[in-house]
N, C-alpha and C positions, 0 to 999 in steps of 0.2 A: 561774656559766654559762660554758662555753668559747664561744670565737669559734666554733668548729664547730657545738657544741651548739645554740648560738643561730641558726644560720642564716640572720643577717640579713646583707643587703648595703646598703654605703652606694654611692649612683647619683649618679654626676657627669653632671649634665644641662645640654648646653650650648644655649643660648637662643639666639634672634636677635640678631644686632648692631644691628639695626635694622629691617630692614622685614620686620614679625611674621608675614608669609608664608613667612618662612625655617626655621621649625620644624619638626622630622619627626614624622611619623606617630607612630612610636617615642616621643618624648621626650612627646608629647601622651598616646599611649595610656598612658604610664608615671605621669606626673604624675596621672593621672586616679584609678591604681591604688593609691597609694602612700597612707599614713596621714598620713607625717608629712615634711614638706619644710622646709628651712633654707634660708631665701631672704637676700640681700644686703640686698635692700629688697622688704619684703613688699606695699607700695603699688604696685611696680614691677611685681612678679610677678605681681599680680592683673589687670593691664591683660593679660598674656597671659592668665591662665584664663579672663577672663570673654571674651578674641577665640575660645577654642576650646572655650569650654561645660566648664570644667573647675573643678568644686565644690571649695570650700573644703576641704582636707584637715581630719582631726580635730587634728592639728597645725601650725601654721604658725609657724613661729618666724623671727628674724632672727639673723643673723651679720654680723659687718662687723670693720673693723680695730680698733675699739675694745671690741670683746667675743669677739673670736676664739677666746680662751684658754676664758672660761667657756661658749660656744658648742660648743668640742669636748667640755668634759666633758659636756654634757648630750646630745649626740650619741651618746658612747661609751655614755652609760648606756641610752638607745634602744636601740641596737645590741645592748648585752650583754643584752636584757630579750627580744632575739628580735625585734624590731620595726626593718626597713628604712626607711630614711632618702634622701629627694633630696635633693640640694645643687644649687642654681642662682644664680647669679648675675645681674647688673644685662643682662650683653650677654656672649654667646662663653661661654667655658669658665672655670669656678670654680676660682681658683688660677693664673691665666694675667694676670699684672698686676691680678689683684682677690683677695680674701680667698677663703680656701680651703685654702690651705697647709697650714695648722697643723691643720687637721680630718683632711686626705689625710692628712696624716703619722703620726697620732695613730691613725688607724684602719689604717694599713697596718701601724705598730708593734704595733697590738694583734694582728693577725692577721685581722680582717675581710676579707670577698670586697669588692671595689672594681670597680665596672662602669661605664664611660664610657660615654656616648649621646651620640655624634659629632652634630656639629653647624656653623654657623657661627664664623670667627673671622677677628678682623680683619687677623691676621699674614698668612696665604697670601692672602686676598682684595687686599690692597693688593700683596703683591708682584706677582702675576698682572698686577694692574692697570698697576704703574710701568713693565712693557715691561724691567726690565732681567733680568740673568742669576737663573735658579731654581733651580740645578743645586746652588749650594753658598750656604748665607744663615743668619746669626746674628741673634735676636731678644733685645734689650736689655732689653725693659720700658720705661721711663719713665726719663730721664737725669737727675741732679741738677740742681738748681735753680741752685746757685751756680757764679759764673763758673769758679772755678779747678776745681772737681772735675769738672766740665762738659767743659773741656779735656782733663783727663787721663782721663776716660772716654771720648773721644773716640779719643784718642791710641793707646789701647790697642788700637784696630783698623786703625791708619792705615796700614800697611804688609801687611795682610792680603788675601786676592783676594776675599773674601764680600759677597755684599749683604749690606747692613746694615739692619736694620729698627728702628724705636724709637717709642714713641707720646709723644704732648706735648701740655700742656695748650695751648689756644687762647691765651693769655695770654704765653706763653713761646715761641711758636712761632719768632718773628724771631730771638730770642735764638738758638736752637737752630741756624736754619740760618746764620747769619753766623761764629757759633763751628766749626761744620762745615767752613765752606768756609776758615776760615783754619788749622783744623788740619789736614784732609784734603786739601785742595786744592782747585781746580775740577772736580767730578766730575759725573756725570749722577744726578740724584737725580727723586722724585717727591714730590709732598704729596697725600694722600688726606683726602678732609673729609667724616663724613658717609655714609659708606659705605653703599650698597643703601637709603640714604632720597629722600626726595624731592627734596633741594637736594644730593645727590651732587655734589662738584668732585673733581677729578682734573688735577694741574699736573704735568707734565713738562718740566725743562729744566737747564741748567746749575745748579749750588748757588748761582753768583754773579746768576743772574736770580733765582732763587726767593728768595734773602736780600732782594735789591732787592724784589721784588716783596710781600713781607710785612712789610718796615722798620717799614711803620706802619699801623695800624688793628688789630683785633682780629677774630680770625677766630670762627666760630661754629658750635659742633660737635663732635665727635670728629675727633681728627688722628691721622695715622700718617703716618713720613715714611721713605721707602725712598734709600738712598745706595748706590749704586755701589762697588764694593772695589776694589783698589788693580789696575786695571788699563788698561794704554795707552789702551786702546781706549774707555773711559769717562772718561778724565780727561784734560785741557789744561792747558798750561802757563799760569802767570800773565801779562798782560799786560805788555808793555815800557812802563813807566812812566818810563823814564827822561830822554825827551823831555816838554817841557812840553806841555801842549795849549794851543789855540788859544786866544787870547782869546774871552772870548763878550758880552764890554759892549759896549753899542751906540754907534754910531759919532756919536748926538746929541750 
């Protein structure tokens, strides 16, 4: 059966990035109607289902980075049989720094209809919270973990004017901020943690100060970092270190 004859649709459903009240009426209505839903984590999705009285669909399957190829095969088979499928991640949009890209690509190549149900996303949310320019920005997902690739990753945008947005693990936040300071210079930036949740925390400062604040300890929760582009208005020169600092030793 052709994609057109099957009449099936792959629904890409955005879910809340934190606060469960941020789901849309349309998303809840659709999740109640669909007979097949593919989730990044079925346990996580059931929390949303329980909150809004969504009954478990006839088919609730998982897809993640380790099984996405197999999951894509199964979803294509379902679409081929004429069954529409909902695709959800744990938070935000599937395929945006989350599994889902392979499934979306396969469905598009096969000619099936794809419909995106809008909702929350950490990218515009952090951009607006940062107070930095919104007219032009680049989102680059998660940066490399190793120091060398990380510095090259940052250097690609060092001379560009757009605001830079990245996700980062709480355990690597300090290293990212320090590398950003060294590669990009001292720029205005914002660290957004646990957005929309009870303990949301947004810190806006120069990279040098943020790097100092997050040099030790571990942040808890989801982290999004926003860094100003190469604009003199949002960048300052490195301090003059030619003069030796005054001694802080005790006179005793």
